N, C-alpha and C positions, 0 to 999 in steps of 0.2 A: 128348349124356348119356353115350355109351359111352367118348367120347374122354376126358371129364372122370372117369369113374369109373377107367378104366385109369390114367391119369395120377397121380390121388390114391392109388390102391392102390400104385403103383409108389413113390410118394414116400414113403409110410407104411412100406413095406417097408425103404427106406433108412434111415428114423428109426428103425425097431426094430433093424436090425443095427447102427446107430451107437450106440443106446443100450445095447445088449448089449455092445458093445466097450469103452464107457466104464464099464459097471457090470455085472458079471456076476451081480449079485444082483437086477436088475431083472426082476421077474415071471418067474422062472426056470420051466423046465419040464423034461422028460426029453427034448424035442424040440430038441436041439442048443443049449440055454440061451435059445431064443426064448420070448417072453412066452406064458403059458399062460391063455387067456381062456375056457377051457372052463367053462360054465355061468354066464358073466357077462352080466348084464342091466344096461344102463345105463338110469337113470330121468332122463328130461329134462323140466324144468319150463318151462312157458309161462304167460304171464298172459292168460286168455280164449282163445277158440278161433278168432279170425280174424287177419287181417293176413299178415304175411311168413311166419310159422311154419305158418299153415294151408296155405300152398302147398307148403312142404317136406314136410309131413305128408301130403298128398294124393299127392304125387309118390314118397313114401317115399325122399328123398334121403338122410336120415340112415340108415335102415335099410339102404338099398343100399351105402352107404359102409363100413358096419360088418361086414355079412353076410359078406364074403370073410375077415374075421377071426375068425368065429364068434362075433361079439357081438350080441346082441339089444337091442332097444330098447323101452322103455315110456315112455309119455307121461302127464304129470299138468299139469292146469290149476288156476290159483290166480287169486284175485281181485286179489291185490297181493303186494307183495315179502316183508313179515314171515313170512307162513305158509310161504313157500318156505324161508327160512333156519332155520325151525323144523324143517321136514321135513328138511333137509340135516343138522341138529344130530343126528337120530335115525337117520341113514344111510338115509333113505327118497328122497332125491333127490340126484343126481350133478351135475347141471348147471342153472344157473338164469340168466334174464335179468332184471335188477331195478334199481331205482333207488339213488341213493347213500346215503340214510338208512338203508335196510334192511342194507346192506352195513356201514356203520360200527356199527350197533347189534350185527350178528352177530359182528363182530371184538371189540368190547368185552365181549361175553358169552363169549368164548373158543371160538365155534364155528371149527372148522377147515376153512379154504377158502382158495382163492387166487383173486385177481382177474385174469382173463387176457384182457380185451379190454374196450375202451369202445365202446359201440354207440349213444350219443346224445351230442351235445356239452352238452346241459343248459341252453341259453339260454333256450328258450321253451317247453320241454315241461312246466312246471309254472306254475300261476297260480291265483289266488283269483278266482271267478267270483260274480256276483250276477245275480238276474233282470233281464231287459231294462228293466223299469219301476222298478228300485231307486233310491231316491234317495241311496244310498251313493256317494260320490265318491272317497274316499281310504282307504287301509289303516287309518289312524287312526279312522275312522267304524265300524270293527267293534267297538269298545268297547261291551260290554254286549250284544252281538248273537250269535246263534247261528251258529255255523260247523261245518258237517259237514267232516270230515277223517278219513282213515284213520290212526290212530296209528302212529308208526314208519315212515311212508312218507316219500319225498322231498317230497311235498306238505306233510306236517306240518313237516318242516324249513323249507320256504319260509314257512309261516304263522308258526311261532314266532320265527324269525330276522327276518323282515320286521317283525313286531309289535316285537320288541325293538329294532330300529335305528331304529323310527318313534317309538320313546318309549313304547310302550303296553306294559303289563304283560300278558303272555299269560294271566295269571290273572283278568282283567278281561274276558276274551271267553269265552263260553260254547261250549267246544268239544265237539262231539258226536261221538263215535267211530262211524263207518259206513264199511262197505265200499263200493265203488262202486256195486253192485247195490242197495245200500240207499239210498244217498246221492242218486242219481238221482230216484227217487219223492219223496224229501224236499224236494229242490229244486223239483221240478215242482209240487209241492202247496203250496209256500211255508212249509212246516215249519221250514225253516232260511232265515236271511238271506243266507248265502253258502256257497261251497262251495271249498275248497281241494283241487285235484285235478290230474290230468295229462292228457295226450292218449291216446286220442281224445276224451276227455270234454270237454275245453275247446273243440275245435273243433266237435263235434258240438252243443254248445250254443249256441256263439256264431254260427255260421254258419246255423243254423236259426232263429235270432231269440228262442231261449229265454233266453239270458243274454248278458252281457258281462263283458268283463275288468276287474277292478277293479284288479288288480295281478299283475305277472308276473315269473319270476326275473330276466330280463335287466334290466328297470327297477329292480328292487329290488337288484341286485347279488348275488343269491343263485343260484348255478348248481345245477342238478341232473341232473348226468351220469348215465347209465346203463350198466351193465356186465354182462359174462358172468362167472360165477363157478363154480368146479368144487370139489367136496369135495377136501380136501387127500389123503385116501387114494387117490383115484383118480389126481390129479396125480403122486404120488410114485410109485405102483406101475405106473400105465399111462400115462406122459406122452404116448406117441403117440395115444393115444385122445382126449387134449384137444386135440391138433393137428388130429386128423381133425374133431372138432366144429366148430373155428372154420373149417375149409377149407370144410366144407358150409355153415355160416352164410355165409361170403363168396360161395359160390356163389347162395345164396339172396338175398343183398343186391344182388348184380348183376342176378339176374332182376329184382328190384323196380326197380332203376335203369334197366335197358334195356327194359323192356316196359309202357310207361306206360298205354296202352290197355287191357291185361289188368288191369293192377294197378287202375285206377280202377273197372273193372267188378266184379272180384272183391271189393274192400275194400268197395264200396258194398252188396254183397249181404251180405258178412260182417256189417258193422255196421248195416245197413238204414238207410243215409243216402244222399242224393244224391251223384253222383260228383263235384259240385264242392265238396262238403264233404270228401270224401277228398282231393281235391287241396290243399285249405288244410290239412288234417290232416299231409300229406306234406310241405309248405313248412315248417310250424311244426317238425315233428320228423322231420327227414331221417336216415334209417339210416346209420350208419358202422360200421366194424369195424376199429379201429385200436388199436396199444399205448397203454398208459395213460402219458401223459407226466408229467414232473416237474411241470408247471403244474397238471395235472388233480389230481394227488396233493396238492399244495399246497392247492388249493381244497377238496378232501375233508378235509384237516386242519383247516381253518378250521371246517367243520361239525361235525367230531369234537370240537373243542375247545369250540365254543359249546354243544353238546348235553351234554357233560361237566360244564361249569359250570352249566348248567341241571338238572342231575340226570337228564337223560332217558336216558343211557347210564350203564353201571355204573363204568367206570373209564376212565382216560385211555389213549389208544391212539396208536401210530405207524402211520398208515395205509399208509406205503410198505412196511411189513414184510409186506403182504398182497398186494403187486403182484408179478406174475410174467409178463413180457412174452415169454418164451421160445416160448410155444406160438403166439401170434398172428404172431410174427415168421417161424416155420417155415410156418404156414398160408398166409401171404400170399406166400411164396416158391412153394408148391404152386400157388396160385391163378395167380401170374404164368406158371408153366410150362404151365399149360393153355392160356393165351391164345395 
């Protein structure tokens, strides 16, 4: 811990010096042109209270990384991605981890942010699930059925694109707008015929015998990668703080990768599920922390174009305009220096 913190702080000091050398207007202060973080509190958003971020919050890894710079941290929990981008639009959130559809909708709505890291590959982390005893066999069988989904989420994109590609008009499906904490009891009680969702809800329901997968992103050819985004004002004014964020995230990801026994135990307690289910969840949705590739941006563009043609988002966008890999590249250098 001490070695990592010292190395990270040294790396960030170099970044700050380099940033000031490149641009004398970057976060100036009376202290030799160095960034002035006085009174700055970063607002970090997470979905739910469990998982990888729960470990980082418990250990105060983010707080300890920012503390030497005089920066404080506040956490905010959300049910899904759309409320996170709404909070960012009103300057109430600085960093968020969320799926592809909220990112696209936010860019189309003119919300100022940058996409700075990819954290899930998106192949199997979204699916449409049905009760274990459901007679439904194919996505086309959803015609006329009630399907729970969080509108504006990556699962909503999976549902609408999947139906379109299968020749089903999404208007012929009874879409029920529900957040996950509302959708789970509706699914359990049979008030909906299907649920378009993401992990951990997919794995929790399938491995506990409550449900089964009707269709998922990989088989439908509809990927749902997830990303870290940062409010653009923070990225522009304090770029080194974005690098710190991703450096701590990489430390947390490595903890998850290298401590399987602790991870299984912790996550089982977090989500109140058996350890075997946690193992399945991590297999389905393995954490990554990498630059946003051209291929990923191209897949996002497909989603953006489809949703614009469907009238779901406000205007046509160029996804690549919101991508900035500078911070993740610097963060991975920092992580490599610690090893």
